[in-house]
KEZAMI-361546 format. One record per residue (C-alpha): x, y, z; residue number from 1; residue in one letter. Coordinates in steps of 0.5 Angstrom, whole numbers, m for minus. Layout:
// residues N
{pt {X, Y, Z}, NUM, "A"}
...
// end
This chain:
// residues 320
{pt {4, 10, 34}, 1, "M"}
{pt {2, 17, 35}, 2, "S"}
{pt {m3, 21, 30}, 3, "A"}
{pt {2, 26, 29}, 4, "S"}
{pt {8, 21, 27}, 5, "K"}
{pt {3, 18, 22}, 6, "T"}
{pt {1, 24, 19}, 7, "E"}
{pt {8, 26, 18}, 8, "R"}
{pt {10, 20, 15}, 9, "L"}
{pt {5, 20, 10}, 10, "L"}
{pt {5, 28, 9}, 11, "N"}
{pt {13, 26, 7}, 12, "L"}
{pt {11, 21, 3}, 13, "L"}
{pt {6, 25, m1}, 14, "I"}
{pt {10, 31, m2}, 15, "M"}
{pt {16, 27, m5}, 16, "L"}
{pt {11, 23, m9}, 17, "L"}
{pt {7, 28, m12}, 18, "V"}
{pt {12, 33, m14}, 19, "Q"}
{pt {15, 33, m21}, 20, "R"}
{pt {22, 35, m19}, 21, "H"}
{pt {27, 34, m13}, 22, "Y"}
{pt {25, 37, m7}, 23, "V"}
{pt {31, 40, m3}, 24, "S"}
{pt {32, 39, 5}, 25, "K"}
{pt {31, 46, 6}, 26, "G"}
{pt {24, 46, 3}, 27, "R"}
{pt {22, 40, 6}, 28, "I"}
{pt {23, 42, 13}, 29, "R"}
{pt {20, 49, 11}, 30, "E"}
{pt {14, 46, 10}, 31, "I"}
{pt {13, 39, 14}, 32, "L"}
{pt {18, 40, 19}, 33, "Y"}
{pt {17, 48, 21}, 34, "A"}
{pt {16, 46, 29}, 35, "D"}
{pt {23, 43, 29}, 36, "A"}
{pt {26, 48, 35}, 37, "P"}
{pt {33, 47, 32}, 38, "T"}
{pt {36, 45, 26}, 39, "T"}
{pt {39, 39, 29}, 40, "E"}
{pt {33, 36, 31}, 41, "A"}
{pt {30, 37, 24}, 42, "F"}
{pt {36, 33, 22}, 43, "E"}
{pt {35, 27, 27}, 44, "K"}
{pt {27, 27, 25}, 45, "T"}
{pt {28, 27, 18}, 46, "F"}
{pt {33, 22, 17}, 47, "E"}
{pt {29, 17, 22}, 48, "R"}
{pt {23, 19, 18}, 49, "D"}
{pt {27, 17, 11}, 50, "K"}
{pt {30, 11, 14}, 51, "E"}
{pt {23, 8, 17}, 52, "E"}
{pt {20, 9, 10}, 53, "L"}
{pt {26, 6, 6}, 54, "R"}
{pt {25, 0, 11}, 55, "S"}
{pt {18, m1, 9}, 56, "L"}
{pt {20, m1, 2}, 57, "G"}
{pt {19, 6, m1}, 58, "V"}
{pt {24, 8, m6}, 59, "P"}
{pt {26, 15, m4}, 60, "I"}
{pt {32, 18, m9}, 61, "E"}
{pt {37, 23, m8}, 62, "V"}
{pt {39, 27, m13}, 63, "G"}
{pt {42, 34, m15}, 64, "Q"}
{pt {37, 40, m16}, 65, "M"}
{pt {41, 42, m22}, 66, "D"}
{pt {44, 38, m27}, 67, "A"}
{pt {50, 43, m28}, 68, "Y"}
{pt {52, 44, m21}, 69, "F"}
{pt {54, 40, m15}, 70, "D"}
{pt {49, 44, m10}, 71, "D"}
{pt {45, 41, m5}, 72, "E"}
{pt {42, 34, m6}, 73, "P"}
{pt {34, 33, m7}, 74, "G"}
{pt {29, 28, m5}, 75, "Y"}
{pt {23, 25, m9}, 76, "R"}
{pt {19, 18, m10}, 77, "V"}
{pt {18, 16, m17}, 78, "R"}
{pt {11, 14, m18}, 79, "A"}
{pt {13, 9, m23}, 80, "D"}
{pt {18, 6, m18}, 81, "E"}
{pt {13, 6, m12}, 82, "F"}
{pt {8, 1, m13}, 83, "A"}
{pt {6, m5, m8}, 84, "L"}
{pt {1, m11, m11}, 85, "P"}
{pt {m6, m8, m10}, 86, "E"}
{pt {m2, m6, m3}, 87, "I"}
{pt {m4, 0, m5}, 88, "S"}
{pt {m2, m3, m1}, 89, "L"}
{pt {m2, m4, m6}, 90, "E"}
{pt {6, m3, m4}, 91, "P"}
{pt {5, m7, m14}, 92, "D"}
{pt {3, m6, m6}, 93, "E"}
{pt {7, m6, 1}, 94, "A"}
{pt {11, m3, 6}, 95, "S"}
{pt {6, 0, 11}, 96, "V"}
{pt {7, 7, 8}, 97, "V"}
{pt {6, 5, 1}, 98, "A"}
{pt {0, 1, 4}, 99, "L"}
{pt {m3, 8, 7}, 100, "A"}
{pt {m3, 11, 0}, 101, "T"}
{pt {m7, 5, m2}, 102, "R"}
{pt {m12, 5, 4}, 103, "V"}
{pt {m15, 12, 1}, 104, "W"}
{pt {m22, 10, 4}, 105, "E"}
{pt {m20, 9, 11}, 106, "H"}
{pt {m22, 15, 15}, 107, "A"}
{pt {m16, 17, 19}, 108, "R"}
{pt {m12, 16, 13}, 109, "L"}
{pt {m16, 20, 8}, 110, "A"}
{pt {m16, 26, 13}, 111, "E"}
{pt {m9, 26, 13}, 112, "A"}
{pt {m8, 26, 6}, 113, "T"}
{pt {m13, 31, 5}, 114, "T"}
{pt {m9, 36, 9}, 115, "D"}
{pt {m2, 34, 6}, 116, "A"}
{pt {m5, 35, m1}, 117, "V"}
{pt {m8, 42, 2}, 118, "G"}
{pt {m1, 44, 5}, 119, "K"}
{pt {3, 43, m1}, 120, "L"}
{pt {m2, 46, m5}, 121, "T"}
{pt {m2, 52, m1}, 122, "A"}
{pt {6, 52, m1}, 123, "A"}
{pt {5, 54, m8}, 124, "G"}
{pt {8, 48, m10}, 125, "L"}
{pt {7, 44, m17}, 126, "E"}
{pt {4, 38, m16}, 127, "L"}
{pt {3, 32, m20}, 128, "D"}
{pt {m3, 29, m17}, 129, "L"}
{pt {m4, 24, m22}, 130, "E"}
{pt {2, 20, m19}, 131, "A"}
{pt {m3, 19, m13}, 132, "L"}
{pt {m7, 14, m18}, 133, "E"}
{pt {m3, 8, m16}, 134, "I"}
{pt {m7, 9, m9}, 135, "A"}
{pt {m13, 6, m12}, 136, "Q"}
{pt {m18, 10, m8}, 137, "P"}
{pt {m24, 5, m9}, 138, "R"}
{pt {m19, 0, m4}, 139, "L"}
{pt {m21, 0, 3}, 140, "T"}
{pt {m19, m4, 9}, 141, "A"}
{pt {m24, m6, 13}, 142, "D"}
{pt {m21, m11, 18}, 143, "E"}
{pt {m22, m9, 25}, 144, "P"}
{pt {m15, m11, 27}, 145, "S"}
{pt {m12, m6, 21}, 146, "F"}
{pt {m11, 0, 26}, 147, "D"}
{pt {m7, m4, 31}, 148, "V"}
{pt {m2, m8, 26}, 149, "F"}
{pt {m1, m1, 22}, 150, "W"}
{pt {1, 2, 28}, 151, "E"}
{pt {5, m4, 31}, 152, "A"}
{pt {9, m4, 25}, 153, "T"}
{pt {11, 4, 25}, 154, "L"}
{pt {13, 3, 32}, 155, "T"}
{pt {16, m4, 33}, 156, "R"}
{pt {11, m6, 38}, 157, "R"}
{pt {10, m14, 39}, 158, "P"}
{pt {2, m16, 37}, 159, "V"}
{pt {m2, m21, 41}, 160, "T"}
{pt {m8, m24, 37}, 161, "F"}
{pt {m12, m30, 37}, 162, "D"}
{pt {m12, m33, 30}, 163, "Y"}
{pt {m17, m38, 26}, 164, "R"}
{pt {m13, m43, 22}, 165, "R"}
{pt {m17, m48, 17}, 166, "P"}
{pt {m18, m55, 20}, 167, "G"}
{pt {m17, m52, 27}, 168, "Y"}
{pt {m23, m53, 32}, 169, "P"}
{pt {m21, m46, 36}, 170, "A"}
{pt {m17, m40, 35}, 171, "P"}
{pt {m10, m40, 37}, 172, "L"}
{pt {m7, m35, 40}, 173, "T"}
{pt {0, m32, 37}, 174, "R"}
{pt {5, m27, 38}, 175, "H"}
{pt {9, m23, 33}, 176, "L"}
{pt {13, m18, 32}, 177, "E"}
{pt {10, m14, 25}, 178, "P"}
{pt {15, m12, 20}, 179, "W"}
{pt {9, m9, 15}, 180, "G"}
{pt {2, m10, 13}, 181, "V"}
{pt {1, m12, 5}, 182, "V"}
{pt {m4, m13, 0}, 183, "R"}
{pt {m3, m19, m3}, 184, "F"}
{pt {m9, m23, m8}, 185, "S"}
{pt {m14, m18, m6}, 186, "G"}
{pt {m13, m19, 2}, 187, "R"}
{pt {m9, m16, 7}, 188, "W"}
{pt {m3, m20, 11}, 189, "Y"}
{pt {2, m18, 16}, 190, "V"}
{pt {9, m20, 15}, 191, "V"}
{pt {14, m21, 21}, 192, "G"}
{pt {17, m26, 27}, 193, "E"}
{pt {13, m31, 30}, 194, "D"}
{pt {16, m31, 36}, 195, "T"}
{pt {13, m37, 39}, 196, "D"}
{pt {16, m41, 33}, 197, "R"}
{pt {22, m36, 32}, 198, "G"}
{pt {21, m36, 24}, 199, "E"}
{pt {18, m31, 20}, 200, "E"}
{pt {11, m32, 18}, 201, "R"}
{pt {5, m28, 15}, 202, "V"}
{pt {m2, m28, 17}, 203, "F"}
{pt {m8, m26, 14}, 204, "R"}
{pt {m12, m20, 18}, 205, "L"}
{pt {m19, m23, 16}, 206, "S"}
{pt {m17, m29, 20}, 207, "R"}
{pt {m15, m25, 27}, 208, "V"}
{pt {m21, m26, 32}, 209, "V"}
{pt {m23, m21, 37}, 210, "G"}
{pt {m18, m15, 38}, 211, "P"}
{pt {m11, m15, 37}, 212, "A"}
{pt {m7, m12, 42}, 213, "K"}
{pt {0, m9, 42}, 214, "M"}
{pt {5, m11, 47}, 215, "T"}
{pt {11, m8, 50}, 216, "G"}
{pt {14, m1, 49}, 217, "P"}
{pt {16, 2, 42}, 218, "A"}
{pt {22, 0, 39}, 219, "G"}
{pt {22, m7, 42}, 220, "A"}
{pt {25, m10, 36}, 221, "F"}
{pt {29, m9, 30}, 222, "V"}
{pt {26, m11, 23}, 223, "V"}
{pt {32, m15, 20}, 224, "P"}
{pt {37, m11, 15}, 225, "P"}
{pt {35, m12, 8}, 226, "G"}
{pt {28, m15, 9}, 227, "T"}
{pt {23, m14, 3}, 228, "D"}
{pt {16, m14, 6}, 229, "V"}
{pt {13, m15, m1}, 230, "R"}
{pt {17, m21, m3}, 231, "E"}
{pt {16, m24, 4}, 232, "A"}
{pt {9, m24, 3}, 233, "A"}
{pt {9, m27, m4}, 234, "R"}
{pt {14, m32, m1}, 235, "R"}
{pt {10, m34, 5}, 236, "L"}
{pt {3, m33, 3}, 237, "G"}
{pt {m2, m38, m1}, 238, "P"}
{pt {m1, m40, m7}, 239, "G"}
{pt {m5, m36, m13}, 240, "V"}
{pt {m9, m39, m19}, 241, "P"}
{pt {m4, m41, m24}, 242, "A"}
{pt {m10, m40, m30}, 243, "E"}
{pt {m9, m34, m34}, 244, "E"}
{pt {m15, m29, m33}, 245, "A"}
{pt {m16, m24, m39}, 246, "V"}
{pt {m20, m17, m37}, 247, "V"}
{pt {m22, m11, m41}, 248, "L"}
{pt {m20, m4, m37}, 249, "V"}
{pt {m22, 3, m39}, 250, "R"}
{pt {m16, 7, m41}, 251, "P"}
{pt {m13, 10, m35}, 252, "G"}
{pt {m16, 5, m30}, 253, "A"}
{pt {m13, 0, m26}, 254, "A"}
{pt {m6, 2, m26}, 255, "A"}
{pt {m4, m3, m21}, 256, "V"}
{pt {m7, m9, m26}, 257, "L"}
{pt {m3, m6, m31}, 258, "R"}
{pt {4, m6, m27}, 259, "R"}
{pt {2, m14, m26}, 260, "T"}
{pt {0, m15, m33}, 261, "A"}
{pt {4, m20, m38}, 262, "T"}
{pt {1, m16, m44}, 263, "S"}
{pt {m3, m10, m45}, 264, "I"}
{pt {m7, m10, m52}, 265, "D"}
{pt {m10, m3, m53}, 266, "P"}
{pt {m16, 0, m56}, 267, "D"}
{pt {m20, m6, m57}, 268, "V"}
{pt {m27, m7, m57}, 269, "S"}
{pt {m31, m8, m51}, 270, "G"}
{pt {m38, m9, m47}, 271, "P"}
{pt {m40, m2, m49}, 272, "D"}
{pt {m38, 3, m54}, 273, "D"}
{pt {m37, 9, m49}, 274, "Q"}
{pt {m29, 9, m50}, 275, "T"}
{pt {m24, 4, m53}, 276, "P"}
{pt {m22, m1, m48}, 277, "W"}
{pt {m15, m4, m46}, 278, "D"}
{pt {m14, m12, m46}, 279, "R"}
{pt {m10, m15, m40}, 280, "L"}
{pt {m7, m22, m39}, 281, "R"}
{pt {m6, m23, m32}, 282, "L"}
{pt {m3, m29, m28}, 283, "S"}
{pt {m7, m31, m22}, 284, "G"}
{pt {m12, m26, m21}, 285, "A"}
{pt {m18, m27, m17}, 286, "Q"}
{pt {m25, m24, m16}, 287, "A"}
{pt {m23, m20, m9}, 288, "D"}
{pt {m18, m16, m13}, 289, "E"}
{pt {m22, m15, m20}, 290, "L"}
{pt {m29, m13, m16}, 291, "L"}
{pt {m25, m6, m14}, 292, "A"}
{pt {m25, m3, m21}, 293, "F"}
{pt {m33, m4, m22}, 294, "G"}
{pt {m35, m1, m28}, 295, "P"}
{pt {m28, 0, m31}, 296, "D"}
{pt {m27, m8, m32}, 297, "L"}
{pt {m30, m13, m35}, 298, "Y"}
{pt {m27, m20, m35}, 299, "V"}
{pt {m27, m24, m41}, 300, "E"}
{pt {m24, m31, m39}, 301, "S"}
{pt {m24, m36, m35}, 302, "P"}
{pt {m31, m37, m35}, 303, "V"}
{pt {m31, m39, m28}, 304, "G"}
{pt {m28, m32, m26}, 305, "L"}
{pt {m33, m28, m29}, 306, "R"}
{pt {m39, m32, m27}, 307, "D"}
{pt {m36, m30, m20}, 308, "E"}
{pt {m35, m23, m21}, 309, "V"}
{pt {m42, m22, m24}, 310, "V"}
{pt {m45, m26, m18}, 311, "S"}
{pt {m42, m22, m13}, 312, "R"}
{pt {m44, m15, m17}, 313, "L"}
{pt {m51, m18, m17}, 314, "R"}
{pt {m51, m20, m9}, 315, "T"}
{pt {m48, m13, m8}, 316, "A"}
{pt {m54, m10, m12}, 317, "A"}
{pt {m59, m14, m9}, 318, "G"}
{pt {m61, m17, m15}, 319, "T"}
{pt {m62, m24, m17}, 320, "P"}
// end
């Protein structure tokens, strides 16, 4: 996928996400599609981009600009409905573009995001930048194959890669038509159709060995209608521990965990008195996803999970 298209999709997502009201099609064209040579060219590109975002799980809402008049429809993405389990990717994590909003520290996306917000601000738009909190800026995508699967998902190109499976003496070569990339239980996965088996599969990106390669032309396959990438990841992915975790988080922190918590008790005592804390009860929490929140999170139970988090923090800090 070209860098310009990646940036355009991300710009559109951000524009619809950070504004407080519906955005008219004319305004969208003026700010993001000014280089479209004709109205017809803009309409085709805009409709294609909208459908691509929707196919990846982005809930684009259509409504009237004025509640009292049947005028031009407007568009927006409600932050409270746009969530990928920390997917963000996030996702409450995970169409590819939902994923993009969570990979803030990924160099290519960080640059595109900064450009998008700058462009919208320069246009004099009223922005709700708090909506970007779902992005969880500490989340990173370190897997070397991330870029390849990201672009292959957007361009609909098959990918060939070697994959290491537990219990196998050597990596196996796999062929996949990727539908989306999601974050699940603290790890990145790609979901799609394994063409060797003719079935949908999920692969963990950290187990991809060597370079993944895109093969075939853009648009080589079509994602099955009605596909929910996040649900597929949950259904096909590895099971998560059933044990409940109880954690304390500072007010305003860990938006992703708050959306999946079974209960939240506000204003409780915590490990320091800088602020009151909120107590969250989580199903299947793992150390990988909790570590991302640093000093804004404290694990109360289970003891094993707390010990693992503490041990990994000490290792990262270089202390015994």
